[in-house]
Phi, psi and omega in degrees: 000342179304317182299320178296315180298316179297315179299316180297318179298316180295318181292323176298313181300315181295332180269355178077027176234163177269162176298323179298318179297318177301312180299316179301314181294326182274351181075029179242134179284153177295332177296320177297316179298317178300317178298320178295328179291328180284318183210129180298136179301143182301325181296323178290319178300316179294320179297319178296318180297317178298317179297315180296318179295317179298319178298318179297317179297316179297322178294318178298316181297318179298317179298317179296319179295324180289328180271353177081019180270000000 
């Protein structure tokens, strides 16, 4: 999550707004953002796991289709 936080800070600076202003506009508290910087939310972790698993399944299916099984 560090990369996201760094990216958001850089993008805010480049846009001339503060991180607090971004959070206010998005309806997210700065405390929530700080917590996300410390530990990735479980929902994001689960979404990533599902995406990785789906990619693996698709790769397996492609291999089977290529070998004619």
